[in-house]
C-alpha positions as CSV (number, residue, x, y, z in Angstrom):
1,X,-26.2,7.1,11.0
2,X,-25.6,4.0,12.9
3,X,-24.9,5.7,16.4
4,X,-23.7,4.0,19.5
5,X,-22.5,6.0,22.5
6,X,-20.0,8.8,21.5
7,X,-16.4,8.2,22.7
8,X,-13.1,9.9,21.9
9,X,-12.6,6.7,19.4
10,X,-15.7,7.5,17.4
11,X,-16.0,11.4,17.9
12,X,-15.2,12.0,14.3
13,X,-18.4,11.8,12.4
14,X,-16.5,11.1,9.2
15,X,-16.2,7.6,10.4
16,X,-19.8,7.0,11.4
17,X,-21.5,4.4,9.4
18,X,-24.4,5.5,7.2
19,X,-28.0,3.8,8.0
20,X,-29.3,3.2,4.6
21,X,-32.7,2.1,5.8
22,X,-33.3,5.5,7.5
23,X,-35.0,7.7,5.2
24,X,-35.8,11.2,6.8
25,X,-37.0,13.2,3.7
26,X,-40.7,12.8,3.6
27,X,-40.7,13.3,-0.3
28,X,-38.1,10.4,-0.8
29,X,-40.2,8.1,1.5
30,X,-43.4,8.9,-0.5
31,X,-41.4,8.3,-3.7
32,X,-39.9,5.1,-2.6
33,X,-43.4,3.9,-1.2
34,X,-45.3,5.2,-4.1
35,X,-43.4,2.8,-6.4
36,X,-45.2,0.1,-4.6
37,X,-48.7,1.4,-3.9
38,X,-49.0,2.7,-7.4
39,X,-48.9,-0.9,-8.6
40,X,-45.6,-0.4,-10.6
41,X,-43.5,-2.4,-8.2
42,X,-44.7,-5.6,-6.5
43,X,-43.3,-6.0,-2.9
44,X,-43.5,-9.7,-3.0
45,X,-42.4,-10.2,-6.5
46,X,-39.6,-12.9,-7.1
47,X,-38.6,-11.5,-10.5
48,X,-36.3,-8.6,-11.0
49,X,-37.9,-5.2,-11.2
50,X,-36.5,-2.3,-13.1
51,X,-36.3,1.3,-11.7
52,X,-35.2,4.3,-13.6
53,X,-34.5,7.5,-11.3
54,X,-33.7,10.9,-13.0
55,X,-32.3,13.0,-10.6
56,X,-30.0,11.6,-8.0
57,X,-30.6,13.8,-4.8
58,X,-27.4,12.4,-3.2
59,X,-28.6,8.8,-3.3
60,X,-31.0,8.4,-0.5
61,X,-33.4,6.7,-2.6
62,X,-30.9,4.6,-4.1
63,X,-29.6,3.4,-0.9
64,X,-32.8,2.5,0.5
65,X,-33.7,0.4,-2.3
66,X,-30.3,-1.4,-2.0
67,X,-31.3,-2.7,1.3
68,X,-34.5,-4.4,-0.1
69,X,-32.5,-6.9,-1.9
70,X,-34.1,-10.2,-1.1
71,X,-36.0,-9.0,2.0
72,X,-39.3,-8.8,0.0
73,X,-38.9,-12.4,-1.1
74,X,-37.7,-14.0,2.0
75,X,-37.2,-12.6,5.4
76,X,-33.6,-13.5,5.5
77,X,-31.0,-15.3,3.0
78,X,-28.4,-17.2,4.9
79,X,-25.4,-18.5,3.0
80,X,-23.2,-20.9,4.7
81,X,-21.3,-23.1,2.5
82,X,-17.7,-24.0,2.7
83,X,-14.8,-26.2,1.2
84,X,-14.1,-29.6,2.9
85,X,-10.3,-28.6,2.7
86,X,-8.1,-26.1,4.3
87,X,-8.0,-22.8,2.0
88,X,-7.3,-19.2,2.6
89,X,-10.9,-18.7,2.3
90,X,-12.9,-21.6,3.3
91,X,-16.2,-19.9,3.4
92,X,-18.0,-19.1,1.3
93,X,-17.0,-21.1,-1.5
94,X,-15.8,-19.1,-4.6
95,X,-19.0,-19.4,-6.9
96,X,-20.9,-17.3,-4.4
97,X,-18.6,-14.3,-5.1
98,X,-19.5,-14.0,-8.8
99,X,-21.1,-10.8,-9.8
100,X,-23.9,-12.7,-11.7
101,X,-24.6,-14.8,-8.9
102,X,-24.8,-11.9,-6.2
103,X,-27.0,-10.2,-8.9
104,X,-29.5,-13.0,-8.8
105,X,-30.1,-12.3,-4.9
106,X,-31.0,-8.6,-6.0
107,X,-34.4,-8.2,-7.2
108,X,-34.5,-4.5,-7.5
109,X,-32.4,-3.2,-10.5
110,X,-31.9,0.3,-10.3
111,X,-30.5,3.0,-12.8
112,X,-30.1,6.6,-11.5
113,X,-29.2,9.3,-14.2
114,X,-28.1,12.9,-13.2
115,X,-26.5,15.6,-15.1
116,X,-24.2,16.7,-12.7
117,X,-21.0,14.7,-11.9
118,X,-20.8,16.2,-8.4
119,X,-23.8,14.4,-7.3
120,X,-22.4,11.2,-8.2
121,X,-19.2,12.1,-5.9
122,X,-21.5,13.1,-3.2
123,X,-23.4,9.9,-3.4
124,X,-20.2,7.8,-3.3
125,X,-18.1,9.9,-0.8
126,X,-20.8,11.0,1.6
127,X,-23.8,8.5,1.2
128,X,-21.7,5.2,0.7
129,X,-23.1,4.5,-2.6
130,X,-21.9,1.2,-4.0
131,X,-22.1,0.1,-7.6
132,X,-23.1,-3.4,-8.1
133,X,-24.8,-5.3,-11.0
134,X,-28.2,-4.0,-9.9
135,X,-27.3,-0.6,-8.9
136,X,-25.6,2.0,-11.0
137,X,-25.2,6.0,-11.5
138,X,-25.0,7.3,-14.8
139,X,-23.9,11.0,-15.6
140,X,-26.1,12.1,-18.4
141,X,-28.9,14.3,-19.5
142,X,-32.0,12.5,-18.0
143,X,-34.4,13.2,-21.1
144,X,-31.6,12.1,-23.3
145,X,-31.1,9.0,-21.5
146,X,-34.7,8.1,-21.9
147,X,-34.8,8.7,-25.3
148,X,-31.6,6.3,-26.0
149,X,-33.3,3.8,-23.6
150,X,-36.2,3.7,-26.0
151,X,-34.2,3.4,-29.1
152,X,-32.3,0.5,-27.2
153,X,-35.6,-1.3,-26.3
154,X,-35.3,-1.0,-22.6
155,X,-38.2,-0.8,-20.4
156,X,-38.5,-0.2,-16.7
157,X,-41.5,-0.7,-13.9
158,X,-41.4,2.5,-12.6
159,X,-39.8,6.1,-13.8
160,X,-39.0,8.5,-10.8
161,X,-38.6,12.1,-11.7
162,X,-36.7,14.4,-9.2
163,X,-35.4,17.2,-10.8
164,X,-35.4,20.8,-9.7
165,X,-33.9,24.3,-10.2
166,X,-31.5,25.7,-7.7
167,X,-33.4,29.1,-7.5
168,X,-36.8,30.3,-6.2
169,X,-39.6,30.1,-8.8
170,X,-43.3,29.5,-9.0
171,X,-42.8,26.1,-9.8
172,X,-39.3,24.8,-8.8
173,X,-39.9,21.0,-9.7
174,X,-39.9,19.5,-12.3
175,X,-37.8,21.6,-14.4
176,X,-39.8,22.8,-17.5
177,X,-38.0,20.3,-20.1
178,X,-40.0,17.7,-18.2
179,X,-43.3,19.2,-19.0
180,X,-42.7,19.1,-23.0
181,X,-45.3,16.9,-24.6
182,X,-42.8,14.8,-26.6
183,X,-40.6,14.0,-23.7
184,X,-43.5,12.8,-21.6
185,X,-44.4,10.7,-24.6
186,X,-40.7,9.1,-24.4
187,X,-41.4,8.4,-20.7
188,X,-44.6,6.7,-21.4
189,X,-42.9,4.3,-23.9
190,X,-39.9,3.5,-21.8
191,X,-42.6,2.0,-19.1
192,X,-44.0,-1.5,-18.9
193,X,-47.6,-2.0,-19.5
194,X,-48.5,-1.6,-15.9
195,X,-45.8,0.9,-15.2
196,X,-45.9,4.3,-13.5
197,X,-43.9,7.6,-13.5
198,X,-43.8,9.5,-10.1
199,X,-43.0,13.2,-10.4
200,X,-41.8,15.3,-7.2
201,X,-43.6,18.6,-7.5
202,X,-42.1,21.6,-5.7
203,X,-43.8,25.0,-5.5
204,X,-43.9,28.1,-3.6
205,X,-46.7,28.1,-1.2
206,X,-48.6,30.9,-3.2
207,X,-48.1,29.0,-6.3
208,X,-49.6,25.6,-5.3
209,X,-51.9,26.0,-8.7
210,X,-48.7,25.3,-10.6
211,X,-49.0,21.6,-9.7
212,X,-52.3,21.5,-12.1
213,X,-50.2,22.5,-15.0
214,X,-47.9,19.3,-14.1
215,X,-51.0,17.2,-13.7
216,X,-52.5,18.6,-17.1
217,X,-49.2,17.8,-19.0
218,X,-48.8,13.9,-17.8
219,X,-52.5,13.2,-18.1
220,X,-52.4,13.7,-22.0
221,X,-50.2,10.4,-22.0
222,X,-51.3,8.5,-18.9
223,X,-54.8,7.1,-18.3
224,X,-54.5,7.4,-14.3
225,X,-53.0,10.3,-12.7
226,X,-53.4,11.7,-9.1
227,X,-51.8,13.8,-6.6
228,X,-50.6,12.9,-3.2
229,X,-50.1,15.5,-0.8
230,X,-47.5,14.9,2.0
231,X,-46.6,18.0,3.5
232,X,-48.4,21.3,3.7
233,X,-47.1,22.7,0.5
234,X,-45.5,19.5,-1.2
235,X,-47.5,17.4,-3.7
236,X,-46.4,14.2,-5.6
237,X,-47.9,13.1,-8.9
238,X,-48.5,9.5,-9.7
239,X,-49.4,8.7,-13.3
240,X,-50.1,4.9,-14.0
241,X,-50.3,3.4,-17.6
242,X,-53.1,1.3,-16.1
243,X,-56.8,2.2,-16.7
244,X,-58.7,3.0,-13.8
245,X,-55.6,3.3,-11.3
246,X,-56.4,6.4,-9.7
247,X,-58.0,7.5,-6.2
248,X,-61.1,8.5,-8.2
249,X,-61.5,5.1,-9.8
250,X,-59.6,2.5,-7.5
251,X,-59.6,4.2,-4.2
252,X,-60.0,1.1,-2.0
253,X,-57.2,-0.9,-3.7
254,X,-54.8,2.2,-3.7
255,X,-55.6,2.6,0.1
256,X,-55.0,-1.0,1.0
257,X,-51.6,-0.9,-0.9
258,X,-50.5,2.6,0.7
259,X,-51.6,1.1,4.2
260,X,-49.8,-2.3,3.6
261,X,-46.6,-0.9,2.2
262,X,-46.4,2.0,4.9
263,X,-46.4,-0.7,7.5
264,X,-43.8,-2.9,5.7
265,X,-41.4,-0.1,5.1
266,X,-42.2,1.5,8.6
267,X,-42.3,5.1,6.8
268,X,-45.2,6.4,9.0
269,X,-46.6,8.0,5.8
270,X,-50.0,7.5,6.8
271,X,-49.8,10.1,9.5
272,X,-48.1,12.5,7.2
273,X,-50.0,12.3,3.9
274,X,-53.5,13.2,2.8
275,X,-54.7,9.5,2.8
276,X,-57.0,9.7,5.7
277,X,-58.4,13.0,4.5
278,X,-59.2,11.1,1.1
279,X,-60.8,8.3,3.2
280,X,-63.1,10.8,4.9
281,X,-64.3,12.1,1.9
282,X,-65.1,8.6,0.6
283,X,-67.0,7.8,3.7
284,X,-68.9,11.2,3.4
285,X,-69.6,10.3,-0.4
286,X,-71.0,6.8,0.8
287,X,-73.2,8.2,3.4
288,X,-74.7,10.9,1.2
């Protein structure tokens, strides 16, 4: 939240303004940063880049992406255009209020799909989600949406999978349906040629080996798959359509991308993840 000194005037926390650039959850920061260091999104691109997220999670990731409009192209966009006559609204001129013109200023086009309408309500009421020409929430089954997107010929730069059970299981995320061979094949088709899918994996600490099952399922369809560990028992799977785009084959480039985007986004993931350990392994390999 954007917090100032608490007074009787702002004591009610319901009135506090949400600070959308603050992402407390480490998995959400890893998923956002991973969209870039995986090579699926280009931080400096001037073109519209398409993101499909299955599982809303309150809208934290959506909100952060919405703050990146134009920041990755220019440091700031200043609009100072006015009429040369007295009007109720003299600045900006009316053309700058058109949805399609505002959409041109937004370079990240994000579609979030969740099968629970309550999550959409939570995102709008408590996380200040605002729909725009480049930001939308769709209440639907995520896998069905992917299949329909393929039929429509839609393609995305990155696919984020954040779906879990609401009970303790050896593998709590992703849900079993997202491990089906034919469904993963649909995910691969809906991505652009350099696209990537990022899967949040949640297991019980005694069942960390379950993450390997997720890796095996996705590696049957994507040539470059690798894990990133960002907490003691948390892993995230990155699978790219690009050949030789894993830590095993492309370590230096991925490391440099990770370090760059971590600094740009000020996420401090470098200290929380296993990237440094992977670099140590590389150094030891080079010395042997």
